[in-house]
NURO-822523 format. One line per 2 residues: their letters; for each residue x, y, z of N, C-alpha, C. Coordinates in pm, whole numbers, m for minus. Layout:
# residues N
a> X,Y,Z,X,Y,Z,X,Y,Z ~ ...
# end
This chain:
# residues 134
mt> 17505,10186,4148,17599,10110,4192,17522,10001,4270 ~ 17427,10108,4369,17398,10051,4504,17215,9925,4449
es> 17166,9911,4347,17167,9784,4310,17164,9702,4205 ~ 17265,9775,4133,17282,9709,4081,17432,9520,4075
tv> 17362,9425,4046,17427,9368,3993,17595,9310,4028 ~ 17650,9249,4061,17799,9212,4042,17824,9185,3872
kr> 17780,9106,3803,17812,9102,3640,17756,9232,3604 ~ 17671,9319,3666,17598,9442,3576,17727,9530,3634
iq> 17754,9544,3664,17874,9653,3727,18036,9551,3639 ~ 18030,9492,3587,18149,9419,3552,18078,9413,3405
ad> 18020,9443,3377,17922,9494,3172,17980,9585,3179 ~ 17983,9754,3251,17902,9875,3275,18116,9941,3259
aq> 18152,9795,3305,18340,9826,3333,18410,9802,3172 ~ 18303,9703,3224,18392,9611,3035,18369,9769,2888
rw> 18251,9849,2939,18258,9929,2840,18290,10055,2857 ~ 18299,10075,3023,18464,10197,3015,18556,10125,3005
dr> 18601,10017,3020,18776,9990,2957,18703,10049,2837 ~ 18685,9997,2733,18632,10029,2607,18689,10132,2504
ev> 18535,10271,2608,18493,10368,2521,18587,10471,2655 ~ 18588,10463,2777,18692,10587,2821,18825,10562,2899
rp> 18807,10492,2956,18955,10464,2951,19058,10487,2818 ~ 19051,10431,2794,19167,10506,2606,19176,10638,2638
lv> 19052,10704,2665,19068,10911,2641,19140,10914,2775 ~ 19085,10883,2888,19166,10982,2987,19259,10912,3048
ga> 19255,10718,3043,19347,10658,3093,19326,10620,3200 ~ 19461,10543,3295,19343,10478,3429,19389,10564,3526
tp> 19253,10569,3667,19255,10562,3686,19266,10591,3849 ~ 19279,10536,3939,19261,10469,4091,19141,10601,4171
ll> 19008,10600,4121,18927,10727,4194,18814,10677,4120 ~ 18692,10608,4202,18569,10597,4186,18506,10672,4201
iy> 18418,10748,4124,18324,10828,4191,18161,10796,4178 ~ 18102,10727,4274,17996,10644,4189,17846,10743,4181
pf> 17850,10698,4002,17702,10773,3945,17633,10773,3991 ~ 17520,10883,4077,17465,10921,4061,17417,10897,4264
ga> 17604,10925,4271,17644,10914,4414,17603,10767,4547 ~ 17573,10606,4463,17520,10543,4463,17577,10432,4498
di> 17663,10421,4617,17769,10323,4668,17735,10187,4638 ~ 17815,10071,4669,17851,9954,4677,17788,9910,4775
sg> 17758,10003,4919,17723,9944,5048,17722,10027,5087 ~ 17566,10020,5266,17616,10061,5337,17742,10164,5434
va> 17694,10222,5546,17777,10241,5647,17917,10151,5697 ~ 17890,10058,5633,17967,9985,5716,18097,9962,5577
ky> 18253,9950,5633,18357,9971,5568,18373,9820,5467 ~ 18330,9860,5356,18445,9764,5278,18535,9677,5318
sd> 18453,9583,5215,18548,9412,5289,18530,9295,5202 ~ 18655,9317,5215,18734,9190,5061,18554,9039,5098
gn> 18463,9098,5143,18417,8968,5127,18275,9025,5054 ~ 18326,9222,4962,18218,9190,4936,18255,9177,4742
pk> 18143,9148,4754,18182,9072,4553,18224,9205,4448 ~ 18178,9295,4550,18109,9459,4490,18291,9514,4464
ft> 18335,9528,4560,18436,9574,4642,18598,9526,4567 ~ 18577,9395,4560,18625,9296,4555,18672,9333,4347
fl> 18604,9345,4294,18616,9330,4153,18616,9559,4091 ~ 18576,9577,4190,18592,9775,4181,18780,9747,4192
hd> 18837,9716,4333,18930,9671,4370,19063,9588,4316 ~ 19010,9512,4284,19072,9410,4247,19144,9358,4104
te> 19011,9410,4057,19077,9382,3914,19004,9474,3821 ~ 18925,9600,3840,18922,9755,3821,19084,9851,3823
gf> 19104,9824,3930,19198,9955,4038,19135,10041,4050 ~ 19065,10032,4107,18991,10148,4226,19015,10175,4322
hy> 19037,10276,4369,19140,10294,4563,19010,10384,4593 ~ 18967,10478,4575,18929,10554,4591,18773,10556,4532
ff> 18698,10583,4673,18548,10613,4623,18484,10664,4663 ~ 18401,10733,4618,18343,10837,4653,18168,10834,4655
ni> 18112,10854,4688,17973,10860,4719,17885,11012,4764 ~ 17768,10999,4770,17661,11113,4798,17620,11040,4953
dt> 17649,11160,5091,17549,11129,5118,17502,11307,5230 ~ 17413,11372,5273,17399,11506,5286,17348,11461,5418
sr> 17376,11357,5476,17304,11379,5589,17411,11465,5709 ~ 17517,11451,5742,17630,11471,5740,17693,11549,5664
ps> 17805,11705,5782,17850,11754,5623,18017,11672,5608 ~ 18084,11541,5707,18147,11509,5592,18150,11367,5634
wm> 18263,11248,5582,18340,11124,5620,18344,11102,5525 ~ 18436,10977,5589,18579,10908,5526,18660,10828,5625
qi> 18609,10707,5520,18671,10559,5568,18791,10515,5515 ~ 18923,10475,5607,18970,10495,5529,19047,10404,5570
dg> 19135,10226,5505,19216,10132,5555,19348,10124,5512 ~ 19322,9994,5444,19540,9947,5382,19480,9968,5297
ks> 19357,9952,5208,19339,9918,5079,19309,10034,5006 ~ 19218,10117,5047,19055,10213,5017,19095,10277,5112
lr> 19086,10436,5002,18975,10480,5077,18811,10582,5039 ~ 18731,10554,5117,18568,10633,5084,18565,10724,5155
qa> 18475,10782,5009,18441,10929,5139,18318,11020,5105 ~ 18234,11046,5070,18099,11124,5068,18189,11257,4988
ri> 18076,11297,4929,18014,11406,4885,17939,11467,4922 ~ 17902,11617,4887,17789,11637,4905,17703,11686,4766
nv> 17581,11687,4755,17578,11737,4612,17530,11891,4587 ~ 17536,11956,4544,17466,12129,4615,17387,12022,4468
dg> 17264,11986,4459,17198,12046,4324,17053,12078,4401 ~ 16907,12086,4269,16811,12175,4331,16739,12040,4467
it> 16774,11939,4463,16690,11811,4589,16788,11904,4709 ~ 16857,11979,4732,16959,11950,4888,16931,12089,4801
lq> 16905,12220,4744,16905,12363,4809,16791,12366,4854 ~ 16674,12298,4815,16532,12298,4835,16506,12179,4984
ra> 16614,12111,5048,16569,12053,5146,16612,12202,5219 ~ 16772,12233,5206,16767,12354,5304,16713,12456,5306
ln> 16633,12563,5181,16574,12613,5216,16430,12551,5276 ~ 16388,12459,5266,16245,12425,5392,16287,12382,5481
kr> 16456,12390,5574,16517,12404,5708,16457,12245,5679 ~ 16502,12142,5578,16535,12023,5589,16613,11924,5655
st> 16719,12020,5617,16793,12002,5574,16969,12092,5632 ~ 17034,12101,5735,17122,12147,5735,17365,12140,5725
vl> 17304,12063,5593,17389,12024,5596,17526,12087,5457 ~ 17394,12171,5391,17485,12330,5338,17570,12420,5397
dl> 17481,12470,5547,17475,12543,5650,17636,12600,5662 ~ 17730,12478,5671,17893,12492,5688,17983,12548,5543
ff> 17885,12586,5475,17959,12648,5300,17875,12736,5270 ~ 17784,12768,5262,17690,12932,5197,17537,12895,5242
da> 17506,12979,5223,17353,13076,5324,17203,13026,5167 ~ 17142,12909,5128,17059,12850,5028,16984,12948,5006
rs> 16920,13014,5095,16881,13125,5053,16916,13234,4985 ~ 17054,13271,4990,17145,13304,4890,17193,13329,4771
ti> 17122,13205,4738,17140,13152,4565,17040,13182,4501 ~ 16908,13204,4566,16744,13243,4524,16807,13410,4473
dp> 16760,13406,4316,16720,13539,4237,16634,13568,4308 ~ 16583,13661,4345,16452,13707,4378,16343,13793,4293
lr> 16409,13810,4152,16272,13808,4067,16265,13704,4026 ~ 16294,13568,4035,16290,13380,3991,16120,13417,4128
pl> 15958,13352,4059,15901,13335,4100,15866,13236,4184 ~ 15867,13154,4373,15851,13048,4428,15748,12971,4419
pv> 15700,12883,4401,15755,12810,4424,15738,12759,4232 ~ 15889,12682,4192,15912,12663,4076,15715,12630,3954
pg> 15592,12687,3928,15517,12662,3868,15533,12474,3794 ~ 15466,12419,3824,15440,12258,3761,15580,12181,3853
sg> 15616,12244,3985,15685,12165,4100,15623,12059,4205 ~ 15500,12123,4232,15462,12078,4304,15517,12097,4484
rg> 15600,12169,4441,15658,12187,4604,15615,12339,4667 ~ 15586,12344,4792,15484,12457,4880,15596,12569,4836
pv> 15571,12681,4885,15615,12780,4917,15733,12764,5030 ~ 15852,12854,5019,15956,12862,5079,15954,12933,5196
pg> 15995,12933,5275,15949,13026,5436,16074,13116,5392 ~ 15989,13264,5432,16148,13413,5402,16167,13401,5292
vg> 16084,13323,5136,16151,13331,5063,16062,13416,4922 ~ 16137,13472,4846,15996,13510,4718,15934,13635,4770
# end
């Protein structure tokens, strides 16, 4: 959604309205595909055409992106709520294991997720060894 034009977002919304909304019903929640937000850290504004379409036309009021730069953040105003999620996936775990990120430390020890019988690094991953693991 970050790189998509308003026209592409509108086309995607038409598919949502045709294929998904009949199954799940109306929802005010938008969880961005791949966590890709429509804006930087600045608050959404009525001048943002992507926000205007998603909020005013599609009826979304709660927006959830992915941001692993900090444990949490949220923006709230009279029209919408925007909150970051932390994706717990292989990339985020690898960053934690390599001590390039501490965002998961508040929730669990990334090293505790490693199977000691699994060889590290994963063959073909191109990643170097994880210090203190394996």
